[in-house]
N, C-alpha and C positions, 0 to 999 in steps of 0.2 A: 519652314523656311531654312536652308543649311549654307553653313558658311564655312568657305573653304576651309580645309585642314582637319574639321570636326570628325571624331575617331567613332561616328557614327554611322548607318544605314539610311535612316530616317529620322525625321525631327524626335519624333515620339519613343525612338525606339527604349528611350534611357526611361521615359515612365513607365510604357509598358510591361518593361523589365521588371520595374518594383513592384507596379502597383496592379497588372493584369497579367502576373503568372499562371499559368494552367495549375499550380499548387502552391500552398506556400514552401518556399525555399530558403537557403542562407544564401543570402548576396556576398559574393567576394567580396566588393568592395565597399561592404559594409564594416569589412573587418572586426573590431570586439564588441560593434553594437551590436546589441542581443534580439531584434526585431527581426521578424521574418520578412517573404516578399506577401503582396497581397493580390487576393483573387476576384478584382473589380472585374465585368464583364467587356469595361469596352472606358473609354476615356469619358465620356456621360453615358448616364442608363437612368434607371427603372428599377427600383427597390420593391417591391412588393410583400407583406409581413400582415400578421395579425393586427388590424386597427391603426394601420401605418404604412404609407406610400410616399417616399423619397427620390426626388427628382434629383441625381449629382450630376452637376454644369461641369465642364472642364475649361476653366476661364484663363487658358493662355499660360505663357511663361514670364510674361512681363513681370518685372521688379518693382515697377511705379504701380501701375492698375490694370481691372482685369477686363476682360472683353469676353464676349458668346459668339459674335460674328463680326468681320469687318471684311474690307476684300483681300487680305492676305489669306484668310482661315477661310473665307465662304460661306452661303446662308444654312449647311447641312445642320449644324448644331442648332442654329434658330428654327429649323425646321420640326426639328426632333424635341424641342422642347413645346411649342405650339401644338402638337400634336397631341403630344403626352398629355399636354395639362387639357386638352379637347375630350379626351380618353377618361381624363380622371373624373374631371365635371360630369360628362356621361354615367360612367358608374355609379356617383354620388348621385343622381338625380334617380336613377333606376329605380323601380318599385320592391322596397324589401329588400334593395342594399346591405350589405354592414358596414355600418359606419368606419371612417377611416380618418385618422388625420393626415393633413399634407406637408411636408418639409421640404424644402428645397434647399441645397448644399454646392457652394463655390469655394473655391480655395480664396479668392480675392474677397475681400470686405465690402458689402456697398455703405459701408460707415465706419470710421475708425479717427481716435484720436491719438493715435500712435505718433508720436515723432519723428519715425524711422519709415514709415509707411504714409498710403495715399487712400483714400476711399474711391469708391469705384462708380461713380454717378453712371457713364454711359453704359454701363456694364448693368445697371437699373433700368437703366432709361429702354433696355432691349428687353428686359424680363418683365417691367409692368405694361405693358402694352398686352403680353403673351397672354395676362392673368386675367387684364381687361376682356381680351375677347374672348378667351375660354370662360369667362364668369367662375374662375375658382381662383383664390388665392392662398396662399402657404399659410400657414399656422405659425409656422417659425423656419426663421432662413438661416442658416448657419455657414459660417465660416472659419477662415484662419488668416493667415498669411502675415499678418499685424502680431507682434509676438506679445503677445499679455491677453488678458480676460475682459473683455466689455459683454453688456448687454444694453441693448437700447429697445425702447416700446414705440411704435409707430400707426398711430391713430390714424386711419384713413378719413379724408374729408367725404369723399361718396355716401356712405356707410356707418362708418363709427368705429368698424370692428379694428382693433388693436393684432398686431404683427409684432412677434416678439423677433430680434435682429440678436444673433449673438456671436460674439467675436471667440473663440476658442483656441489661439493664438499661441497659451502657454503649455503648450505638452511637451516641453524638455527644450527648446533652443537654446545655445550658450546666453544669448545677449536679451534677456529682457527689456521692450521697448519701455521709454520715458513718454509720458504722456506730451501732445502737444499742450506749450501754456498758452495764454490769453497775455492783456495787457500788465505790466508792471510783474510777468514772472507767476503770475497766478493758474493755479492747474483748476482744470476742466471741474464742475461742478456739479456733481450726479444731482438729479431730480425736478432742475428746472426745465420746463418742454420750450423746446427753439421750433425749428421746423425744417422739412428735409428739402428746401427749394423748390416745391412741386404745391405747397399749399396744406401738406399733411404737417400735421403735430408731432415731433419725434423730440423723443425724451432720452437721455443718457441718464440710465437708473444708476449701473455700477460700472466699477473698472477697476483692475487689481494689477501691478505687475509686479509682486515680489514674491511669488509662488507660483510652480510650476502645478500643473492638475491636468484635469479630464473632465469632459462630462457623463451625465447619467441620466437617459433619459426615460421614462417609465410611462407606458401609453395604453391607454384602455379606451372602451367605446364613447367615454364624453368630455379624455382630458388628457392634458400631458403634465407632467411632473419633470423640470429639467433642473436638474446638480450641477454643480459646478464644484469639483471636489478636488481639493488642494493636497498635496503631497509634502509632506515629512523629508528633506531628503537626508537628514539624520537619523530619524528613528525609522523613515519608510511608513509612517502612521499617517492613513489617510481621514481628512477634517471637511467638514461639509464649507466653502467661502459663501454661497448663496444659494438659493432655489426660487424658482418658480412656477406656476401654473399656468396652462392655458387653458379655456373653458371653450369648447370643443361647440357647444349649440349656443352659448354666446358671443363668442368670438372677445375672449378680456381675458388680457395676462395680467396676475395679479401676482406678488410678490409674498413667498412664504416664507413665514418665521422672520428672524431679525437678519439685515444684511449688515455683516461685518465691514465694519468699514473700507470706503475706497482707500486704498495706498500707493505710496509711489515706492519708487526703489530706496528713496533715500528716508522714507520711515512716514513722511507728511502721514496725518488723519484726516479726509476731504470727506467730511461728514455730507449726506444725502440731506439736500433742502427742499422743503415745501416751497410751489410757487406764491402762497399767501405769505410765508417769511419773509422771502425776498424782495416782495411789493412792499411790506412792511418797513422793511429796512431803507430801501427808497425812499419812499417816504419819508422816513425820517432825516434821510441825509437833506433833502429840498428842504425842509424846516429849519 
């Protein structure tokens, strides 16, 4: 959709210029920014690599929530997702097929605690049925948009599989997002299981909005190691903020090593709580 007076020929022209160029180049509009344009094959795509398949989706340009398909955009992308998930499931089921992890990536996050952004349940409500029909689920779902780092574990009630949902939105935008607070201004508490509104357990494992950084994924035939790496703005040194693994045979997500305590921009330390500790605390209050 184009509004009158917009200086582009079609609605996705800026996206294609910056993310789907034929070769990496410096866009004049970037001015002093050092990064070159990217070479994605299209607005949505599948990338096949050793031990890994990434389905990249275009969740559209809404500032609030993301969407895969609606009356304005039509069904082509949802049809693409359904067909590529079916192909992935068929490939995985072939006798003697090489094992691979499946990652789905969107710009908008299905879940977020960002005070400045929103989760996208309608987008997830389109992705989930496609996975159910194809009988294949992502091992990790990656997203951004919300300007902080978050990790959730979603435990599916149907078969107990665990899926990691990572919001890697701390890549450099000037204003890192503050978390949405609860009653009396209390920050979200990592480690306490909740639910996703569909009967599946959802746990916020960790969040950080004090440091810029990036992800590094290491994949082999049986596991994924995902590391959130922070960059010190003064020294340019890189440190690990947190890491987790996905066991591709057992579909289990596990924290690797110690998690640096979740922090807000004001420096509050939010220590992860165990569900057992939380219940004990509530019991004491009742007495």
